C-alpha positions in Angstrom: 102.4 90.0 -56.8 104.0 93.5 -57.0 105.6 94.4 -60.2 108.2 96.8 -61.7 107.0 99.2 -64.3 109.7 100.9 -66.4 107.9 104.0 -68.0 109.2 106.2 -70.7 108.8 109.9 -70.2 106.4 112.1 -72.1 107.1 113.8 -75.4 109.7 116.6 -75.7 110.7 118.9 -78.6 113.8 116.8 -79.0 111.7 113.7 -79.6 109.7 115.6 -82.2 112.9 116.8 -83.9 114.6 113.4 -83.6 117.4 115.1 -81.7 119.9 112.9 -79.7 119.2 114.7 -76.4 120.7 112.8 -73.5 122.8 115.3 -71.5 121.3 116.4 -68.2 119.0 118.1 -67.4 117.7 117.9 -71.0 114.6 119.2 -72.7 111.2 119.8 -71.0 107.9 118.2 -71.9 105.8 119.6 -74.8 102.2 120.4 -74.1 101.4 117.1 -75.7 103.9 115.4 -73.4 102.2 116.9 -70.4 98.9 115.4 -71.6 100.6 112.1 -72.1 101.8 112.1 -68.5 98.3 112.8 -67.2 96.7 110.3 -69.5 99.1 107.6 -68.3 98.2 108.3 -64.7 94.5 108.1 -65.5 94.7 105.0 -67.6 96.8 103.3 -64.8 94.8 104.6 -61.9 95.8 103.0 -58.6 93.7 101.6 -55.8 96.8 100.5 -53.8 99.9 102.6 -53.0 102.8 102.5 -55.4 106.4 103.6 -55.3 107.1 106.3 -58.0 110.6 107.5 -58.8 112.2 109.1 -61.9 115.5 109.9 -63.3 117.0 113.3 -62.7 116.3 114.4 -66.3 113.8 117.3 -66.5 111.5 115.4 -68.8 111.3 112.3 -66.5 110.9 114.4 -63.4 108.0 116.3 -65.0 106.3 113.1 -66.1 106.6 111.6 -62.7 105.3 114.8 -61.0 102.2 114.7 -63.3 101.5 111.1 -62.5 102.1 111.7 -58.8 99.6 114.6 -58.8 96.9 112.3 -60.2 97.7 109.3 -58.0 98.2 111.5 -54.9 101.5 109.9 -54.1 105.0 111.3 -53.6 107.8 111.0 -56.2 111.5 111.1 -56.0 114.3 111.7 -58.6 117.1 109.2 -58.4 120.6 109.4 -59.7 121.8 106.7 -62.1 118.7 105.9 -64.1 119.0 108.6 -66.8 119.3 108.0 -70.5 122.2 106.4 -72.4 124.7 109.2 -72.9 125.2 110.1 -76.6 128.6 111.8 -76.1 129.9 113.3 -79.3 126.5 112.7 -81.0 124.7 114.9 -78.5 122.1 117.3 -80.0 122.6 115.9 -83.6 119.7 115.2 -85.8 121.5 114.0 -88.9 121.2 110.5 -90.4 124.9 109.7 -89.9 124.6 110.4 -86.1 121.5 108.3 -85.9 123.2 105.4 -87.7 126.2 105.4 -85.4 123.9 105.5 -82.3 121.8 102.7 -83.7 124.8 100.5 -84.6 126.2 100.8 -81.1 122.7 100.1 -79.6 122.4 97.0 -81.7 125.9 95.8 -80.6 124.7 96.3 -77.0 121.6 94.3 -77.6 123.8 91.6 -79.1 125.7 91.5 -75.9 128.8 93.6 -76.5 129.3 95.3 -73.1 132.4 97.3 -74.2 131.2 98.9 -77.4 131.0 102.6 -76.8 129.3 105.6 -78.2 132.0 108.0 -79.3 132.6 110.3 -76.3 129.7 108.6 -74.5 129.0 105.4 -72.6 129.5 101.7 -73.0 126.8 99.2 -72.1 128.9 98.2 -69.1 128.8 101.8 -67.8 125.0 101.9 -68.2 124.6 98.7 -66.3 126.9 99.9 -63.5 124.9 103.0 -62.8 121.3 101.7 -63.5 121.1 98.2 -62.2 122.0 99.0 -58.6 119.1 101.3 -58.4 116.7 98.6 -59.7 118.2 96.1 -57.3 117.7 98.4 -54.3 114.1 99.1 -55.2 113.4 95.4 -55.8 114.9 94.5 -52.5 112.8 97.1 -50.6 109.5 96.9 -52.4 109.1 93.8 -54.5 109.9 91.2 -51.8 108.7 90.4 -48.3 105.2 91.0 -46.8 104.6 94.6 -47.7 105.1 94.7 -51.4 104.2 97.6 -53.6 104.3 98.1 -57.3 107.3 100.3 -58.4 107.2 102.7 -61.3 110.4 104.1 -62.6 110.0 107.0 -65.1 113.0 106.8 -67.2 114.1 106.8 -70.9 113.4 104.6 -74.0 116.9 103.4 -74.9 118.0 102.7 -71.3 114.7 101.1 -70.4 114.9 98.6 -73.3 118.5 97.7 -72.4 117.8 97.2 -68.7 114.5 95.2 -69.3 116.3 92.9 -71.7 119.2 92.4 -69.3 116.8 91.6 -66.4 114.5 89.3 -68.2 116.8 87.7 -70.7 114.3 88.5 -73.5 115.2 87.8 -77.2 117.8 90.4 -78.2 116.3 91.0 -81.6 112.9 91.6 -80.0 114.3 94.1 -77.6 116.2 95.9 -80.3 113.3 96.1 -82.7 110.4 96.8 -80.2 110.7 100.5 -79.4 108.6 102.4 -76.8 106.5 105.4 -77.6 106.4 108.2 -75.1 104.8 107.0 -71.8 105.0 103.5 -73.1 106.1 101.0 -70.4 107.5 97.6 -69.7 106.1 95.5 -66.9 108.3 92.9 -65.0 107.7 90.6 -62.1 110.4 89.7 -59.6 110.1 86.3 -57.9 112.8 84.4 -56.0 115.5 86.4 -57.7 114.1 85.8 -61.2 112.7 88.6 -63.4 109.9 87.7 -65.8 108.6 90.2 -68.5 104.8 90.3 -68.7 104.4 93.3 -71.1 106.6 95.3 -73.4 104.8 98.3 -74.7 101.7 97.1 -76.5 103.1 93.5 -76.6 102.1 91.0 -73.9 103.8 87.7 -73.1 104.5 85.2 -74.6 106.7 87.3 -76.9 107.6 86.2 -80.4 111.0 86.2 -81.9 112.3 88.8 -84.4 114.2 87.0 -87.1 115.7 90.0 -89.0 119.3 90.9 -88.3 119.9 93.2 -85.4 121.1 96.1 -87.6 118.1 97.2 -89.6 117.4 100.2 -91.8 116.1 103.2 -90.0 112.6 104.0 -91.0 111.5 107.5 -91.9 110.3 109.3 -88.8 111.7 106.7 -86.4 112.6 108.5 -83.2 116.0 107.3 -82.1 115.6 107.4 -78.3 112.5 105.1 -78.2 
């Protein structure tokens, strides 16, 4: 059964600096981020063809191009699957900005579609642009007789929100379980139902996280994961 893989891009300088970098086209990969992209491709070597797409952000396109070069497949940037837009918090690295971003994200994971990042997006806006792309790819490649795995190279915060929406996974687990650079989430689509099989290093069945959604930010925690 073909599956959807939501893959976070490789490391950027903004990730290292813990900068809220969401505006397009955004930062490029670091040298380490390039190695991460190649390593992902090698560790997930393909014997069968796969569909590989990315967001239009520079870091996602670069990561997809690295994977494509190893797999010898084509890749295509698609509109609509870029990162949550940080609005007035863009380019900030301070604790106050991170706290505002985290609090809105936690409200989103709790189901508040209308909570909005100051000057940025609401969860409803993220869904409206991102989910149609997933639906289109699922309809073309995850159903019927000629199925292919689909890899979407995208962004940590958006990936977790979309994967949680599709699979109905526990909100606290989704909020607490971040993705490292080139970490991924694997979902299966059968008869209109999405099932999550792997979330980063965690595999199904997934446990519950009992702590409140709003948790203290740990030192060194990278906000976009």
